[in-house]
Backbone as a ProteinNet text record, in pm:
[ID]
protein_1_A
[PRIMARY]
MKHGIFPLIILISIGCGTDTKRPNVTTLSTFKDSTSYALGADLGTNLKQQKVEIDFDFFMAGLLDGMETDVVLLDKNQRREMMVALQKFVREKANEAGQTNLKAADEFLDKNIAENSDVKETPTGLQYKVLLEGDGESPGKTDRVKVHYAGRLIDGSEFDSSIKKGEPSSFGLNQVIKGWTEGLQLMRVGSKFEFYIHPNLGYGARGKSPHIPSNSLLIFEIELLEIITGK
[TERTIARY]
11821.1	11875.6	11880.4	11992.4	12006.9	11949.9	11873.1	11811.3	11914.5	12033.4	12133.6	12176.8	12155.5	12200.2	12088.7	11966.8	11857.9	11889.8	11937.3	11966.5	12069.3	12167.9	12269.1	12205.7	12113.7	12048.3	11971.1	11895.5	11813.1	11897.2	12008.3	12093.5	12162.4	12197.8	12254.6	12151.5	12026.4	11921.7	11894.4	11891.5	11866.8	11976	12097.6	12210.7	12222.7	12150.8	12162.9	12097.3	12145.3	12089.4	11958.5	11889.6	11762.4	11784.7	11853	11893.7	11792	11686.8	11589.7	11523.3	11512.4	11453.8	11305.2	11258.5	11117.4	11034.4	10923.3	10833.6	10778.5	10751.7	10701.4	10551	10513	10372.3	10346.1	10255.6	10226	10077	9990.7	9846.2	9777.3	9684.7	9606	9466.8	9434.7	9311.2	9200.4	9236.4	9136.4	9150.1	9049.7	9054.9	9175.6	9202.6	9317.4	9448	9458.5	9577.4	9598.5	9490.9	9500.1	9531.7	9463.6	9490	9630.4	9674.4	9809.3	9913.4	9893.6	9988.9	9985.9	9866.1	9853.2	9926.1	9911.3	9981.4	10132.6	10180.6	10324.1	10376.9	10302.5	10347	10349.6	10248.3	10245.6	10362.6	10387.7	10499.8	10631.9	10647.2	10770.5	10792.6	10685.5	10695.7	10737.7	10676.6	10711.3	10856.4	10902.2	11041	11137.3	11102.4	11187.3	11194.3	11079.4	11075.7	11157.2	11157.7	11227.7	11371.5	11416.8	11555.1	11589.2	11492.8	11514.1	11528.5	11638.1	11656.9	11635.9	11582.9	11558	11620	11640.5	11683.3	11556.1	11530.1	11403.7	11388	11498.1	11487.3	11431.4	11486.8	11436.7	11295.3	11269.8	11137.1	11031.1	11057.3	10959.6	10945.7	11057.1	11049.4	10960	10978.4	10894.9	10749.6	10724.7	10587.7	10517.1	10584.4	10523.7	10507.3	10607	10593.8	10475.2	10459.8	10349.9	10214.5	10206.2	10077.7	10042.3	10144.2	10115.9	10153.9	10233.2	10277.3	10264.5	10282	10285.7	10428.8	10524.8	10665.1	10731.8	10774.9	10843.7	10976.1	11074.6	11208	11214.1	11121.8	11114.2	10973.6	10962.7	10828.9	10773.9	10653.1	10584.6	10664.3	10718.3	10796	10924.7	10987.3	11110.2	11082.6	10970	10933.9	10904.4	10839.1	10811.8	10942.6	11039.7	11170.2	11236.1	11219.7	11275.8	11213	11081.6	11012	11052.8	11074.3	11121.9	11259.7	11346.3	11480.6	11473.7	11383.1	11368.1	11316.5	11217.1	11162.5	11268.9	11352.4	11460.7	11558.3	11591.3	11682.5	11626.7	11497.9	11434.6	11433.1	11401.1	11399.6	11537.4	11639.7	11775.5	11818.4	11785.4	11819.3	11745	11617.3	11538.6	11595.5	11636.2	11694.5	11825.1	11907.9	12033.8	12008.3	11913.3	11881.5	11825.2	11741	11682.7	11787.3	11885.8	11992.3	12078.4	12104.6	12180.3	12105	11974.3	11892.8	11884.8	11876	11868	11995.9	12109.2	12237.1	12245.9	12201.5	12204.8	12113.8	11998.6	11905.6	11967.8	12029.3	12093.6	12204.7	12286.3	12397.8	12347.5	12242.9	12187.3	12136.6	12060.9	12002.6	12109.5	12211.5	12322.1	12389.1	12415.3	12480.7	12387.6	12261.2	12163.3	12149.9	12141.1	12124.2	12254.8	12367.6	12497.8	12538.1	12499.1	12549	12449.9	12325.4	12224.2	12160.3	12194.6	12147.3	11997.2	11935.9	11792	11709.1	11774.2	11703.6	11687.9	11565.9	11536	11501.1	11512.9	11484.6	11400.1	11296.9	11210.9	11267.1	11216	11264.4	11248.7	11155.3	11137.2	11238.1	11312.4	11407	11354.7	11232.2	11178.4	11253.3	11305.4	11374	11287.5	11297.2	11217.3	11283.8	11244.4	11291.8	11170.9	11160.2	11049.7	11082.9	11003.2	11021.1	10936.4	10818	10727.1	10642.4	10638.4	10561.2	10425.3	10319	10184.1	10138	10017.3	9965.2	9829.1	9792.2	9664.6	9675	9571.3	9568.5	9652.8	9690.3	9760.5	9661.8	9672.3	9579.4	9614.1	9513.6	9535.6	9557.5	9593.3	9635.2	9522.9	9397.5	9286.7	9212	9260.6	9195.4	9216.8	9125.5	9143.6	9203.8	9293.8	9361.4	9362.3	9386.6	9406.7	9546.3	9624.7	9763.6	9802	9906.8	9982.5	10116.2	10166.5	10291.5	10366.1	10495.2	10578.7	10675.7	10687.4	10774.6	10884.5	11005.3	11116.7	11202	11284	11374.8	11508.9	11598.1	11728.2	11811.6	11782.8	11856.4	11795.5	11689.9	11626.9	11511.7	11486.7	11378.7	11243.3	11153.9	11020.8	10928.9	10858.5	10769.5	10622.1	10592	10451.4	10444.2	10337.7	10321.7	10176.4	10112.5	9976.3	9977.9	10088.8	10100.9	10094.2	10166.3	10164.5	10030	9960	9826.5	9723.6	9757.9	9670	9565.8	9569.8	9474.7	9532.3	9497	9547.9	9489.3	9550.9	9509	9450.1	9344.7	9280.9	9283.7	9307.8	9316.2	9314.7	9289.2	9298.3	9440.3	9484	9621.7	9645.2	9537.6	9553	9546.8	9556.1	9548	9676.2	9779.8	9902.4	10022.2	10139.8	10260.7	10290.2	10365.2	10392.8	10460.2	10549.5	10619.3	10525.2	10421.3	10321.2	10233.2	10189.4	10103.5	10171.7	10298	10372.6	10404.8	10453.4	10501.1	10393.7	10277.7	10172.8	10118.7	10131.9	10089.5	10184.8	10303.4	10398.4	10367.2	10281.6	10255.7	10129.7	10125.8	10004.2	9952	9823.2	9766.4	9838.2	9879.2	9956.5	10105.4	10148.3	10290.9	10332.9	10461.2	10523.3	10651.2	10659.6	10775.4	10835.8	10963.9	11026.7	11060.9	11015.7	11037	11133.6	11216.8	11311.9	11274.1	11216.8	11148.5	11226	11273.5	11343.3	11246.9	11298.8	11211.6	11123.1	11171.5	11090.6	10965.2	10967.5	10851.6	10780.8	10830.1	10772.5	10712.9	10760.6	10706	10791.1	10900.6	10979.3	11035.4	11056.3	11118.1	11027.5	10897.6	10806.1	10806.6	10842.4	10837.7	10695.4	10682.3	10550.9	10567.5	10526.1	10542.3	10455.5	10504.3	10629.8	10745.2	10719.4	10817.6	10899.1	10861.4	10933.1	10994	11123.3	11188.6	11193.6	11230.1	11244.7	11338.3	11296.6	11379.1	11425.4	11336.8	11371.6	11352.2	11448.9	11429.2	11341.5	11243.3	11149.5	11168.1	11168.4	11177.2	11049.1	10972.7	10846.2	10847.2	10805.6	10773.5	10621.6	10571.8	10428.2	10381.4	10272.4	10206.3	10070.2	10047.1	9919.4	9820.2	9718.4	9622.4	9501.6	9457.3	9330.2	9315.1	9254.6	9204.8	9057.1	9017.4	8880.4	8792.1	8690.6	8599.5	8459.1	8384.5	8244.9	8225.8	8328.4	8318.3	8361.5
9750	9766	9630.5	9596.9	9468.7	9475.4	9368.5	9366.2	9369.9	9319.8	9309.1	9442.3	9551.8	9680.7	9755.1	9698.1	9766.7	9801	9702.3	9735	9845.7	9849	9953.1	10089.5	10096.4	10223.3	10273.7	10182.3	10227.1	10268.2	10199.1	10236.3	10369.4	10395	10525.4	10634.5	10611.1	10709.6	10730.4	10619.5	10629.6	10709.2	10693.7	10758.5	10905.8	10954.1	11093.9	11184.7	11305.1	11400.4	11457.5	11529.7	11591.6	11742.1	11782.9	11922.2	12006.8	11944	12017.9	12125.1	12245.8	12356.7	12333.8	12360.6	12342.3	12449.2	12409.1	12508.2	12602.8	12725.1	12825	12807.8	12706.5	12675.5	12689.8	12779.3	12801.6	12794.4	12803.6	12805.8	12702.7	12628.5	12529.8	12587.8	12620	12693.5	12607	12497.2	12415.6	12269.2	12190.5	12046.2	11984.9	12030.1	11979.1	12012.7	12135	12174.1	12080.2	12058.9	11982.6	11836.4	11775.2	11633.6	11615.2	11707.7	11698.6	11706.8	11802.1	11817.7	11696.5	11645	11529	11408	11384.1	11271.9	11288.2	11408.8	11433.3	11421.9	11478.1	11474.2	11331.6	11252.6	11112.8	11034.4	11053.5	10983.7	11027.9	11158.2	11208.9	11156.4	11151	11098.3	10952.4	10873.7	10731.5	10711.5	10788.9	10777.4	10814.9	10919.1	10962.1	10854.9	10797.4	10693.9	10572.3	10541.4	10423	10453	10576.4	10616.3	10607.3	10639.7	10634.3	10776.4	10802.3	10929	10904.4	11004.6	10987.8	11103.1	11077.7	11182	11246.1	11372.1	11434.3	11455	11472.9	11487.4	11360.3	11244.8	11118.1	11089.4	11125.5	11102.7	11180.4	11308.3	11390.3	11346.9	11304.6	11255.2	11132.1	11038.9	10919.4	10951.7	11045.9	11084.5	11145	11237.7	11303.4	11208.1	11121.9	11023.3	10931.5	10888.2	10798.4	10864.3	10994.6	11064.5	11119.9	11161	11242.3	11178.7	11071.7	11012.7	10861.5	10800.4	10654.1	10603.8	10695.3	10658.2	10663	10548.5	10541.7	10469.5	10502	10443.8	10300	10262.8	10126.2	10073.4	9955	9898.4	9844.7	9790.6	9747.4	9642.5	9544.4	9438.9	9493.9	9585.9	9645.7	9729.2	9801.2	9881.2	9791.7	9678.6	9584.4	9533.1	9506.3	9460.4	9566.6	9690.7	9800.7	9808.6	9790.3	9797.8	9683.5	9566.2	9452.9	9484.2	9542.9	9579.2	9684.5	9781.2	9885.8	9828.8	9741.5	9680.5	9599.9	9529.2	9452.8	9546.4	9655.9	9754.5	9809.7	9844.8	9901.1	9799.5	9673.7	9569.7	9550.2	9547.7	9527.8	9643.4	9766.4	9883.1	9879.8	9839.3	9832	9726.7	9613.1	9507.6	9553.2	9623.6	9674.8	9773.5	9864.1	9963.2	9896.2	9794.6	9723.8	9655.7	9593	9526.4	9627.4	9741.2	9847.4	9899	9921.2	9970.4	9869.1	9740.5	9636.7	9632.2	9642.5	9644.8	9766.8	9881.9	10004.6	9993.1	9928.3	9909.8	9822.7	9712.3	9622.5	9694	9768.8	9839.3	9947.5	10018.4	10123.2	10064.7	9955.8	9897.2	9839.6	9777	9724.8	9837.5	9947.7	10061.9	10129.5	10138.4	10206.8	10140	10007.9	9936.6	9931.7	9932	9923.5	10055.3	10167	10296.3	10377.7	10333.2	10411.1	10326.3	10356.9	10276	10288.7	10394.9	10413.5	10347.9	10284.2	10212.2	10066.5	10015.8	9876.8	9799.9	9667	9582.9	9463.3	9433.3	9318.5	9195.3	9076.1	8954.4	8955.7	9033.6	9039.6	9131.5	9208.9	9305	9446.9	9468.5	9604.4	9681.9	9797.6	9883.6	10005.2	10050.8	10166.7	10241.7	10367.4	10453.7	10523.9	10522.7	10589.2	10737.3	10822.2	10966.6	11024.1	10965.7	11008.4	10888.1	10855.7	10740.3	10786.4	10734.8	10767.9	10675.3	10701.7	10619.7	10559.2	10560.2	10502.8	10354	10301.1	10159.8	10135.8	10009	9968.5	9900	9923.9	9860.8	9714.6	9638.3	9502.1	9500.5	9385.1	9377.5	9399.2	9398.3	9424.5	9552.9	9627.2	9752.5	9860.2	9957.6	10078.4	10186.3	10263.2	10367	10498.1	10605.3	10737.1	10783.6	10824.3	10861.1	10986.8	11050.2	11146.3	11080	11103.6	11037.6	11121.7	11093.6	11147.7	11037.5	11013	10906.7	10961.5	10908.4	10952	10831.2	10850.8	10747	10759.5	10667.6	10662.7	10788	10855.2	10977	11101.6	11082.6	11194.6	11257.9	11218.1	11277.8	11228.4	11321.1	11287	11249.5	11136.6	11092.2	11101.9	11121.6	11132.8	11190.7	11265.9	11324.7	11365	11306.6	11348.7	11488.5	11523.6	11655.7	11764.1	11743.5	11842.2	11844.3	11730	11725.2	11796.6	11818.9	11894.6	11814.2	11681.2	11599.1	11460.5	11398.6	11264.8	11161	11043.5	10933.3	10821.4	10757.8	10646.1	10522.1	10406.3	10281.3	10163.3	10045.4	9923.3	9871.2	9814.2	9764.9	9643.5	9582.6	9471.8	9519.7	9650.9	9708.8	9780.8	9768.1	9844.5	9750.2	9806.3	9724.1	9656.3	9548.4	9467.9	9548.9	9638.7	9719.3	9807	9858.6	9938.9	9851.1	9738.4	9648.8	9608.7	9569.9	9529.8	9649.1	9755.9	9869.2	9939.4	9958.3	10031.1	9954.1	9822.4	9743	9760	9813.8	9842.2	9974.3	10055	10189.6	10194.7	10294.9	10330.4	10462	10483.1	10610.3	10724.4	10823.2	10935.1	10922	10804.8	10781.3	10836.6	10863.3	10898.1	10816.1	10734.9	10649.1	10683.5	10651.4	10653	10508.5	10465.2	10327.6	10324.9	10221	10198.6	10063.3	10067.4	9950.5	9892.5	9769.4	9697	9672.6	9667.8	9641.4	9518.6	9415.6	9295.2	9322.4	9430	9468.9	9589.9	9633.7	9749.5	9711.9	9778.2	9754	9659.2	9609.5	9506	9547.1	9447.1	9470.8	9549.2	9545	9614.3	9765.5	9810.3	9952	10004.4	10134.3	10197	10323.1	10314.2	10425.9	10544.4	10667.8	10703.2	10735.2	10735.9	10793.8	10693.3	10565.9	10466.6	10362.9	10371.1	10276.1	10135	10041.9	9901.6	9885.3	9801.3	9765.6	9886.4	9982.6	10101.6	10076.8	10120.2	10127.7	10249	10232.3	10339.3	10384.6	10514.3	10571.5	10651	10608.4	10674.4	10728	10851.5	10905.9	10902	10829.6	10806.8	10846.7	10921.5	10954.9	10886.5	10801.4	10730.2	10819.1	10864.9	10959.6	10892.1	10781.5	10724.2	10581.8	10496.2	10367.2	10387.2	10365	10393.3	10273.6	10296.1	10188.3	10217.8	10110.6	10124.7	10185.1	10173.1	10230.8	10129.1
6357.7	6492.6	6561	6623.6	6689.4	6831.2	6867.9	6999.6	7111	7087.6	7192.7	7249.9	7177.9	7229.9	7302.9	7308.6	7376.8	7521.6	7602.1	7742.1	7755.6	7665	7669.3	7647.4	7550.2	7521.7	7642	7705	7816.6	7935.6	7958.8	8070.8	8045	7919.9	7886.2	7911.9	7869.4	7890.2	8037.7	8114.2	8257	8325.3	8277	8341.1	8310.1	8211.9	8173.2	8276.2	8286	8379.9	8330.2	8419.1	8384.1	8373.6	8266.2	8252	8175.8	8122.7	8044.8	8130.5	8074.3	8147.7	8169.7	8290.3	8322.4	8253.2	8188.3	8128.2	8234.8	8195.6	8289.7	8308.6	8385.6	8411	8560	8597.1	8739.3	8770.8	8669.1	8691.8	8604	8663.3	8589.2	8567.9	8441.5	8412.9	8355.5	8288.4	8220.4	8260.4	8222	8246.7	8176.4	8055.5	7980.1	8052.4	8101.8	8178.7	8297.6	8372.1	8496.9	8472.3	8374	8346.9	8290.4	8206.9	8150.8	8261.6	8352.7	8462.4	8555.1	8582.3	8671	8614.2	8483.4	8420.1	8432.9	8406.3	8414.9	8556.4	8653.1	8792.5	8845.7	8810.4	8855.4	8797.8	8669.4	8606.6	8669.1	8688.4	8748.1	8888.6	8967.8	9104.3	9103.4	9014.4	9005.6	8964.2	8867.2	8822.8	8935.2	9009.9	9121.8	9229.5	9264.3	9367.5	9327.6	9198.5	9149.9	9108.6	9136.3	9108.9	8960.4	8875.7	8731.1	8677.2	8608.6	8538.5	8389.6	8321.2	8178.4	8100.3	7972.1	7879.4	7824.3	7858	7822.2	7672	7599.7	7454.6	7392.5	7432.4	7380	7431.6	7557	7613.9	7536	7512.2	7440.8	7296.3	7234.8	7097.2	7089.9	7184.4	7186.5	7213.9	7306.3	7338.9	7217.8	7151	7035.7	6918.1	6896.1	6788.2	6813.8	6938.2	6970.9	6958.2	6987.1	6984	6846.5	6769.7	6651.6	6519.1	6519.3	6392.9	6398	6283.7	6275	6264.8	6272.4	6257.5	6395	6443.9	6572.2	6553.3	6636.8	6623.7	6673.5	6761.1	6812.8	6790.2	6732	6712.3	6844.3	6839.8	6961.8	7038	6967.4	7033.2	7095	7023.4	7075.3	7200.1	7199	7316.6	7436.4	7409.6	7517.4	7577.7	7490.4	7538	7626.1	7586.1	7664	7802.5	7808	7935.6	8028	7971.1	8050.4	8108.8	8025	8071.3	8181.7	8165.3	8265.8	8397.7	8389.5	8510.7	8584.3	8508.9	8570.5	8640.6	8575.3	8633.2	8764.5	8763.9	8883	8996.7	8965.7	9068.7	9130.6	9045.8	9096.2	9185.5	9144.4	9226.3	9359.9	9355.6	9478.5	9572.7	9517.8	9600.7	9665	9586.9	9640.7	9754.8	9732.3	9835.3	9959.8	9939.6	10052.4	10137.8	10074.2	10149.3	10224.9	10161.4	10228.2	10350.6	10334.6	10446	10559.8	10524.2	10626.8	10710.5	10643.4	10714.8	10805.7	10755	10835	10956.9	10940.5	11052.2	11160.8	11120.2	11217.2	11293.2	11219.9	11283.3	11379.3	11338	11424	11554.9	11546.9	11667.5	11759.8	11702.4	11784.1	11862.3	11794.3	11858	11958.1	11923.5	12008.2	12144.7	12146.3	12272.7	12351.7	12280.6	12347.9	12413.4	12351.9	12396.9	12479.3	12487.9	12559.3	12668.8	12791.9	12904.4	12926.9	12874.7	12893.9	12783.9	12688.7	12582.3	12622.9	12611.4	12645	12518	12526.4	12409.7	12451.8	12375	12402.1	12330.8	12360.8	12294.4	12142.2	12089.4	11943.9	11876.4	11956.6	11901.1	11897.6	11943.8	11951.9	12060	12023.3	12119.6	12150.8	12275.3	12314.4	12429.5	12439.7	12548.1	12607.6	12738.3	12806.8	12821.3	12757.5	12768.7	12881.2	12898.9	13005.4	13044.1	13172.2	13218.8	13268.6	13207.2	13251.3	13362.2	13413.4	13522.8	13489.7	13360.8	13320.6	13291.9	13227.6	13190.6	13065.7	13045.9	12923.3	12829.5	12698.5	12604.8	12579.1	12537.5	12491.3	12341.5	12288.2	12148.2	12047.9	12093.4	12000.9	12035.9	12134.4	12173.8	12068.3	12069.8	11990	12079	12021.1	12098.3	12021.6	12095.8	12036.1	12074.4	11975.8	12001.8	11924.6	11971.8	11891.8	11860.4	11741.6	11702.8	11600.3	11590.8	11483.4	11443.2	11313.3	11264.4	11175.8	11194.3	11110.8	11072.2	10970.9	10924.4	10994.7	10963.8	11029.1	10999.9	10888	10854	10917.5	10996	11064.6	10990	10866.7	10788.9	10839	10865	10916.2	10800.6	10814.1	10706.8	10744	10872.1	10911.5	11052	11078.7	11211.6	11232.6	11333.2	11366.8	11427.6	11490	11552.1	11445.3	11335.6	11227.6	11155.2	11157.6	11097.1	11184	11311.1	11399	11472.4	11463.5	11537.5	11561.8	11676.1	11705	11611.3	11611.5	11525.4	11610.8	11560.3	11630.3	11542.9	11604.3	11528.8	11625.1	11570.3	11648.1	11648.1	11759.7	11767.4	11678.5	11629.1	11534.4	11389.5	11369.6	11235	11194.4	11274	11249.5	11240.9	11216.9	11207.3	11341.2	11335.5	11455	11565.3	11526.1	11625.2	11706.2	11640.5	11711.6	11799.8	11746.2	11824	11954.2	11944.3	12063.7	12152.4	12091.1	12168.6	12248.6	12189.9	12260.5	12379.9	12377.7	12493.4	12612.4	12586.6	12694.7	12764.8	12701.9	12750.5	12836.9	12922.9	12995.5	12939.5	12950.4	12905.8	12977.6	12900.5	12953.7	12929.8	12880.9	12855.1	12719.8	12710.6	12582.7	12570.2	12465	12439.7	12304.2	12290.4	12158.3	12122.8	12004.3	11959.2	11841.2	11840.1	11731.7	11670.8	11552.4	11497.3	11379.8	11398.3	11291.7	11175.9	11051.2	10936.2	10952.1	11021.6	11041.4	11123.6	11201.7	11281.9	11221.9	11105.1	11038.1	10903.7	10798.5	10664.6	10581.6	10639.8	10574.8	10440.5	10355.6	10225.1	10131.2	10155.3	10063.6	10085.3	10208.4	10237.8	10231.6	10227.6	10212.5	10129.7	10004.3	9911.5	9956.5	9939	9873.8	9969.8	10101	10193.1	10273.1	10272.7	10352.8	10259.8	10232.7	10141.7	10199	10113	10151	10270.5	10365.7	10482.7	10563.8	10579.8	10658.5	10807.4	10888	11031.8	11060.5	11147.1	11178.3	11322.3	11342.8	11476.7	11500.7	11600.5	11631.7	11774.4	11789	11920.3	11932.7	12033.7	12046.4	12185.8	12190.7	12316.5	12318.4	12417.3	12429.1	12503.2	12431.8	12487.7	12550.7	12487.8	12533.2	12481.4	12562.2	12514.8	12486.5	12362.3	12320.3	12353.1	12432.6	12471.9	12421.5	12394.2	12353.8	12217.8	12129.4	11994.8	11893
[MASK]
+++++++++++++++++++++++++++++++++++++++++++++++++++++++++++++++++++++++++++++++++++++++++++++++++++++++++++++++++++++++++++++++++++++++++++++++++++++++++++++++++++++++++++++++++++++++++++++++++++++++++++++++++++++++++++++++++++++++

């Protein structure tokens, strides 16, 4: 087998659909059941996050050959070459997605400030809207606070919510993303704001696995409940 066709093979496999029927497994009864399922679920989650599709027939053939026989279609060096090709593919896809998200974030913020008179913007580019103005104190940049919040992406999908968790969240303002550190200092206790956070003030190109992709614009609704003192 010529090494030059390895990338072609992997891209063909990546491009194939996932049509294999799911095994009828609903209950985990033993340690072996649970560890087997955990390994599969973790791998599946990682592949999904990295936008990689696989051909399950080839995947299972490789898995069984590696576990049960000494005969494999690709030797160790060839498999290493395949993994390098796959990693390159994943990086390129991630970079493409990141650039697309960054452009979408810039366009959203430009439109948001132009079309909504109640949206304000700070010199750093942080945008916010006052939903409810409180009359308490404002926190400093190293204070600890207690808040309720809900965060969503530009497509409206919610990725986190203290409200759904059933309890507020507490943290130091020097322990969170820049958009939160700056934004919460604009609030008074009792206030509720909506923030529109550019990736540069959020998680940037690295994102935050598994729910916040690279260069995502973040929209947070935050209610400042308390400035925590003496703790």
